[in-house]
NUDRENZA-592459 format. One record per residue (C-alpha): residue in one letter; x, y, z; chain. Coordinates in Angstrom, 1 decimal. Example, Ala and Ser with C-alpha at 12.3 -4.5 7.8 and 13.67 -1.06 7.14 Angstrom:
2
PT,resn,x,y,z,chain
PT,A,12.3,-4.5,7.8,A
PT,S,13.7,-1.1,7.1,A
END
This chain:
244
PT,resn,x,y,z,chain
PT,X,-84.0,134.8,2.5,A
PT,X,-84.5,132.2,-0.2,A
PT,X,-86.1,134.9,-2.4,A
PT,X,-82.9,137.5,-1.9,A
PT,X,-80.6,134.4,-3.1,A
PT,X,-82.5,133.7,-5.9,A
PT,X,-82.6,137.5,-7.1,A
PT,X,-79.1,138.3,-6.2,A
PT,X,-77.4,136.4,-9.0,A
PT,X,-79.3,138.4,-11.5,A
PT,X,-78.8,141.5,-9.8,A
PT,X,-76.1,142.5,-12.3,A
PT,X,-77.0,144.3,-15.6,A
PT,X,-75.3,142.4,-18.6,A
PT,X,-74.1,146.4,-19.4,A
PT,X,-72.2,146.2,-16.3,A
PT,X,-69.8,143.5,-16.9,A
PT,X,-66.4,145.0,-18.4,A
PT,X,-65.9,144.9,-21.8,A
PT,X,-63.1,142.6,-23.2,A
PT,X,-61.9,145.4,-25.6,A
PT,X,-60.8,148.4,-23.8,A
PT,X,-59.9,151.8,-25.2,A
PT,X,-56.1,150.7,-24.8,A
PT,X,-56.3,147.3,-26.2,A
PT,X,-57.6,149.3,-29.2,A
PT,X,-55.5,152.3,-29.1,A
PT,X,-52.0,150.3,-28.8,A
PT,X,-52.2,148.8,-32.3,A
PT,X,-54.1,151.1,-34.5,A
PT,X,-51.3,154.1,-32.9,A
PT,X,-48.8,151.3,-34.0,A
PT,X,-50.2,150.4,-36.9,A
PT,X,-50.8,154.3,-38.4,A
PT,X,-47.2,155.2,-37.4,A
PT,X,-46.2,152.2,-39.4,A
PT,X,-47.5,153.2,-42.6,A
PT,X,-46.8,157.2,-42.3,A
PT,X,-42.8,155.9,-41.6,A
PT,X,-43.0,153.6,-44.4,A
PT,X,-44.3,156.3,-47.1,A
PT,X,-41.1,158.6,-45.3,A
PT,X,-39.0,156.1,-46.1,A
PT,X,-40.3,154.8,-49.6,A
PT,X,-40.0,158.5,-50.4,A
PT,X,-43.9,159.5,-51.3,A
PT,X,-43.9,163.1,-52.6,A
PT,X,-46.9,164.3,-51.7,A
PT,X,-45.9,163.5,-47.7,A
PT,X,-42.4,164.7,-48.2,A
PT,X,-43.4,167.9,-50.4,A
PT,X,-46.0,168.6,-47.5,A
PT,X,-43.2,167.6,-44.3,A
PT,X,-41.1,170.6,-46.3,A
PT,X,-43.6,173.2,-47.1,A
PT,X,-44.9,173.4,-43.8,A
PT,X,-41.3,173.5,-42.3,A
PT,X,-40.1,176.3,-44.6,A
PT,X,-43.2,178.3,-43.6,A
PT,X,-42.7,178.1,-39.6,A
PT,X,-38.8,178.5,-40.5,A
PT,X,-39.3,181.6,-42.1,A
PT,X,-41.7,182.8,-39.5,A
PT,X,-39.0,182.1,-36.8,A
PT,X,-36.4,184.1,-38.5,A
PT,X,-38.6,186.6,-38.6,A
PT,X,-39.7,186.6,-35.0,A
PT,X,-36.7,186.5,-32.7,A
PT,X,-38.6,186.9,-29.4,A
PT,X,-41.0,184.1,-30.3,A
PT,X,-38.3,181.8,-31.5,A
PT,X,-36.7,182.4,-28.1,A
PT,X,-40.0,181.6,-26.4,A
PT,X,-40.0,178.0,-28.0,A
PT,X,-36.7,177.7,-27.4,A
PT,X,-37.2,177.8,-23.5,A
PT,X,-40.6,175.3,-23.7,A
PT,X,-38.8,173.0,-25.8,A
PT,X,-35.6,173.0,-24.1,A
PT,X,-36.8,173.4,-20.3,A
PT,X,-40.4,172.9,-19.9,A
PT,X,-41.2,169.9,-22.4,A
PT,X,-37.7,168.7,-22.8,A
PT,X,-37.4,164.8,-22.4,A
PT,X,-35.8,164.8,-19.6,A
PT,X,-38.3,167.3,-17.6,A
PT,X,-40.6,164.6,-18.7,A
PT,X,-38.7,161.6,-17.5,A
PT,X,-38.2,163.6,-14.2,A
PT,X,-41.7,164.0,-13.7,A
PT,X,-42.3,160.2,-14.4,A
PT,X,-39.2,159.6,-11.7,A
PT,X,-41.0,162.0,-9.2,A
PT,X,-44.4,159.7,-9.6,A
PT,X,-42.7,156.5,-9.4,A
PT,X,-41.3,157.8,-6.1,A
PT,X,-44.2,158.9,-4.9,A
PT,X,-46.0,155.5,-5.8,A
PT,X,-43.1,153.4,-3.6,A
PT,X,-43.8,155.6,-0.7,A
PT,X,-47.3,155.1,-0.8,A
PT,X,-46.6,150.9,-0.6,A
PT,X,-48.0,151.0,-4.7,A
PT,X,-44.7,149.3,-5.9,A
PT,X,-46.3,147.2,-8.8,A
PT,X,-47.9,150.6,-10.5,A
PT,X,-44.6,152.2,-9.8,A
PT,X,-42.4,149.5,-11.3,A
PT,X,-44.6,149.1,-14.2,A
PT,X,-44.4,153.1,-14.7,A
PT,X,-40.7,152.7,-15.0,A
PT,X,-40.7,149.8,-17.2,A
PT,X,-43.0,152.0,-19.7,A
PT,X,-40.6,154.9,-19.7,A
PT,X,-37.5,152.9,-19.6,A
PT,X,-39.2,151.1,-22.8,A
PT,X,-40.4,154.1,-24.7,A
PT,X,-36.7,155.6,-24.6,A
PT,X,-35.3,152.3,-25.7,A
PT,X,-37.6,152.3,-28.7,A
PT,X,-37.2,155.8,-29.5,A
PT,X,-33.7,155.4,-29.7,A
PT,X,-33.4,152.2,-31.9,A
PT,X,-35.8,153.6,-34.0,A
PT,X,-34.0,156.5,-34.6,A
PT,X,-30.9,154.6,-35.1,A
PT,X,-32.8,152.3,-37.8,A
PT,X,-34.5,154.9,-39.8,A
PT,X,-31.3,157.3,-39.4,A
PT,X,-33.9,160.1,-41.0,A
PT,X,-32.1,163.6,-41.6,A
PT,X,-33.1,166.4,-40.0,A
PT,X,-34.1,169.8,-42.4,A
PT,X,-31.0,172.0,-42.9,A
PT,X,-31.0,175.7,-43.0,A
PT,X,-28.7,178.6,-44.1,A
PT,X,-29.8,180.7,-41.7,A
PT,X,-30.6,177.9,-38.2,A
PT,X,-32.4,179.1,-35.1,A
PT,X,-31.6,176.0,-33.0,A
PT,X,-30.2,172.5,-33.7,A
PT,X,-30.3,168.9,-32.6,A
PT,X,-28.6,165.6,-32.2,A
PT,X,-29.2,162.2,-33.6,A
PT,X,-31.8,161.3,-36.5,A
PT,X,-35.1,162.9,-37.0,A
PT,X,-37.6,159.9,-37.0,A
PT,X,-39.1,159.9,-34.5,A
PT,X,-39.3,162.8,-32.6,A
PT,X,-37.7,162.4,-28.8,A
PT,X,-39.9,165.3,-27.8,A
PT,X,-42.8,164.0,-29.0,A
PT,X,-42.7,160.7,-27.9,A
PT,X,-41.4,161.4,-24.4,A
PT,X,-44.3,163.9,-23.6,A
PT,X,-47.4,161.5,-25.6,A
PT,X,-45.7,158.9,-23.6,A
PT,X,-45.3,160.6,-20.3,A
PT,X,-48.9,162.6,-20.5,A
PT,X,-50.5,159.0,-21.1,A
PT,X,-49.1,157.0,-18.8,A
PT,X,-50.1,160.0,-16.3,A
PT,X,-53.9,160.0,-17.5,A
PT,X,-53.7,156.2,-17.0,A
PT,X,-52.7,156.5,-13.6,A
PT,X,-55.3,158.9,-13.0,A
PT,X,-57.9,156.4,-13.9,A
PT,X,-56.2,153.5,-12.1,A
PT,X,-56.3,155.7,-8.6,A
PT,X,-59.7,156.6,-9.2,A
PT,X,-59.0,160.3,-9.1,A
PT,X,-61.3,162.9,-8.9,A
PT,X,-63.0,164.3,-11.6,A
PT,X,-61.5,167.9,-11.6,A
PT,X,-57.8,165.7,-10.9,A
PT,X,-58.2,164.1,-14.4,A
PT,X,-59.7,166.8,-16.3,A
PT,X,-56.4,168.8,-15.4,A
PT,X,-53.9,166.1,-16.1,A
PT,X,-55.9,165.7,-19.7,A
PT,X,-55.7,169.4,-20.3,A
PT,X,-52.2,170.3,-19.0,A
PT,X,-51.1,166.8,-21.2,A
PT,X,-53.0,167.7,-24.4,A
PT,X,-51.1,171.2,-24.3,A
PT,X,-47.7,169.9,-23.6,A
PT,X,-48.0,167.3,-26.1,A
PT,X,-49.0,169.7,-28.9,A
PT,X,-46.8,172.2,-27.4,A
PT,X,-43.8,170.2,-27.8,A
PT,X,-44.7,169.2,-31.4,A
PT,X,-45.3,172.7,-32.7,A
PT,X,-41.8,173.9,-30.9,A
PT,X,-39.9,171.3,-32.9,A
PT,X,-41.3,171.9,-36.1,A
PT,X,-41.1,175.5,-35.6,A
PT,X,-37.4,175.6,-34.3,A
PT,X,-37.1,173.7,-37.7,A
PT,X,-35.1,170.5,-36.0,A
PT,X,-38.0,168.0,-36.9,A
PT,X,-40.1,167.5,-39.9,A
PT,X,-43.9,167.4,-39.3,A
PT,X,-43.5,163.4,-40.0,A
PT,X,-41.3,162.9,-37.2,A
PT,X,-43.5,164.7,-34.8,A
PT,X,-46.6,162.8,-35.6,A
PT,X,-44.9,159.2,-35.8,A
PT,X,-43.6,160.4,-32.4,A
PT,X,-47.0,161.0,-31.0,A
PT,X,-48.4,158.0,-32.1,A
PT,X,-45.5,155.6,-30.8,A
PT,X,-45.7,157.6,-27.2,A
PT,X,-49.4,156.9,-26.9,A
PT,X,-49.0,153.5,-28.4,A
PT,X,-46.2,152.5,-25.6,A
PT,X,-48.7,154.0,-23.0,A
PT,X,-51.7,152.3,-24.2,A
PT,X,-49.8,149.6,-24.5,A
PT,X,-49.0,149.4,-20.6,A
PT,X,-52.6,150.1,-19.8,A
PT,X,-53.7,147.2,-21.6,A
PT,X,-51.2,145.2,-20.1,A
PT,X,-52.1,145.9,-16.6,A
PT,X,-56.2,145.4,-17.1,A
PT,X,-54.9,142.0,-18.3,A
PT,X,-53.8,140.9,-15.0,A
PT,X,-57.6,141.0,-14.3,A
PT,X,-58.0,137.9,-16.3,A
PT,X,-55.6,135.8,-14.4,A
PT,X,-57.9,135.7,-11.4,A
PT,X,-57.4,137.7,-8.5,A
PT,X,-54.4,138.4,-6.3,A
PT,X,-54.2,139.1,-2.9,A
PT,X,-53.4,142.7,-1.9,A
PT,X,-51.7,144.4,0.8,A
PT,X,-54.3,147.0,2.1,A
PT,X,-53.2,150.3,3.7,A
PT,X,-53.7,152.2,6.6,A
PT,X,-57.6,153.3,5.2,A
PT,X,-58.4,150.1,4.5,A
PT,X,-57.5,150.4,0.5,A
PT,X,-55.5,148.2,-1.5,A
PT,X,-52.5,150.3,-2.7,A
PT,X,-53.1,148.5,-6.2,A
END
């Protein structure tokens, strides 16, 4: 017994200890910083960036005008499949599922992150008040200011939160890969539709992506920080596993 008790403390290898600086802790400030730099360059009128915005948007708009069938498909995707309200509905269903499983804390965090992202998005739009592209032959229209893209930010936030939840729940590899790939396609796809349809500049989309990921990463980082305050008693479900 003495031998076992002597060996037990050294059985954990130092590399198994949790790192104090996880990916979310690094991603949140990094995404925020890059988004801030791009925003400052846009608001300062940095010509190379604005010229790139105009060139890419004009080229895609010409294609949209010339290809009405492809344009209709993009409108369906952006207005229904990847619309911000669709994304919020996905989060609401997920929150409801968590509550039914007794996982009220992660449900609250998910809901709080979704609300914070929406408030931040609308506040920044009002603050920056960037004009959207204007065309003599528009193929779509949108309200509010351009920066950041609400579609892009909501998609990035939603998919980032769902990926975090899959890891938190220790979902199987197939589930996590499915969330990752569906999320990647959705985030990239909605960003393309907004520029293709001529309602956003590329920088609007990129800043929206970065801010959405930043809020999701900050949520994950703050959640993981709970461990630094010591363990909390958990109610265990019928199978003996704590519902987070």
